[in-house]
N, C-alpha and C positions, 0 to 999 in steps of 0.2 A: 504494500500500500504506500502511496506517496503522500507526504505530509507537507504542509505549508503553515504560515502564520495567519491567523485571523486579523485583518486590518483594524478591527474594532477593539478586541481585547488583547491582541498581541500574544495569544496562546496558540500552541500547535493545533491544527485541525487536519483531519483526513480528507483529502480531496474527493474520495469516493462517496463520502457521506455528507459533504458540505452543501450548502445552498449558495445561490448566486445573488448578489445585491443588484441594485439598479445600475451600478457602474460596471457590472460584469466581474466583480471580485468574489472569490470564494470566501464565505463567512460561516460562522456557526449560526444555526437558525435562531437560537435563543438570543444571541448577540444582536442579530438583525432586528428581531422583534423589539428588544429593549431600545435599540437605536431609533426605530420608527416612533416609539412612544415618546422618547425624549425630544424628538424634532417635530412632533405634531404641533399644529397651531393651537390645539386644545389638548395638551398632554394629559395622559391618563396614567396614574400610578397603579401598576398591577397589584391586585390583591394577593394575599398569601395563597389563596386557592388557585389563582392563575399561575403563580410561580410554581406550585406543586404540579399542575398540569403540564407546564412546559418541561419540567424536570422529568416527569413520568414519560413524556413523549420522547425525550432524548434517550432515556434508559431503554425504552421499548425498541427504538431504532438500533441501538447498540446490540441488544439481544438478537434482533433479526440478522445482524451481521455475523454474530457468533454462531447462532443456530438458525440457518436459513429455513424457511417454511418447507422447502422441498425435502429436508431431512427430517425423519421422524425419530422421536426418542421413545422407544418402547420399553416395557418392563418384561424381562424374561421370567416366566413363571415355570418352574420345574414341577412335574407331577409329584405328588406325595408318594413315597416308595411303598408304603403299606397299601395304598389303594391300587397302585399299579400291579403289585404282586398278587393281590386278591383277584384282579381281573385276569391275570395270566393263569391262575390256578383253577379258574372256573371253566 
């Protein structure tokens, strides 16, 4: 994965998961949202609930990168030995 620095917060970001701002620069989505709020003519301070939703979305997107939806995580269940031996004896 290639990385770059977010021009808003100057922290590393992965280009594969970054968003593009109106100037075509790769940015963190949450940085861009905060930047828009700060520069709006009628700025809105995000509530704690909005902050939590933004963070949850960021974590969800990271999880999708780590475990893509095409890969399934299953649980391997082995048959109980006593029940399988009973089946074989009948």
